[in-house]
N, C-alpha and C positions, 0 to 999 in steps of 0.2 A: 356373473351371468345367471346363476341359479336363482338369485334373489329377484332379478328382473322377471324371470319366468313365473315365479311364485306370485309376484305382484300382479302380473298380467292375468294369470288364472284367477286370482282373487277378484280383480276388477271385472272380469267377464262373468264370474259367478254372481257378483253383486248386481251387475246389470241384468243378468238373466232373472234373478230373484225379483227385482223391481218390476221387470216386464211381466212376470207371472202374476205378481200381486195386482198389477193394473188390469189384467185380463179377467180377474175373478168377478168383476161386477161390483155391485154395491157392497159396502162394508157393514154386514149384519153381525151382531154378536153371535158367538159360537153356536148356541143351542136354539136360538129363537127364529121362528118363521117371520116373514115380512109382516109388520104391524104388531109384533109381539112386544113384551115389556122391555123397557130399557132402564138402565141405571144411570144416575147422574149425581152430582154433588149434593142435591137436596133430597135424594132418596135415602131414607134411613134403613129400609129393608132391602135385602137382596132379592131381585125379581126371580120368580120361579116360572118356568115354562109349563104350559098345560100338557097333559098326557096325550099321547097318540101321535100318529104320523103327520097329521095336519098341522101340528104345532112345531114341527122340526124344520130347521133351515134346509138341511140336506136329507131328502127322503131316502130311506134304505131300499136296497134292491128287493129284499124279502122281509116280511113282517108276519110273525106267527102269533097265535093266541098267547103263547108263553111270553113273547117279547112285549105284547100289549100289557099283560098282567104285571110284568116286572116294571115297565114304564109307569104304570098307574100306581104302583106301590112305593116308588121312590119319592121322597127320601125316608119314608117310614121303614122301620126295621122288620116289620111283619111280612113274611112271605105270603104270596097269594096261594089259593087252593087249586090253581089250574095246572099244577105240574104233573 
């Protein structure tokens, strides 16, 4: 009996997950805004997103000058002078 309950809960969880994934809209890569770079089998370099809020898929609720400086410095190891 316990196995049936676990299987039922697993099936409900999977169905809920698939429903949630379908509600998210278009399937954009994690960091890129609409129209941003995409990778495919012929791309030899990993695409890098532009700095700033406009290039993000999900815009943050708050964005400070420090956030902008950190975003602009990535992936360089040099910290910005705006701290």
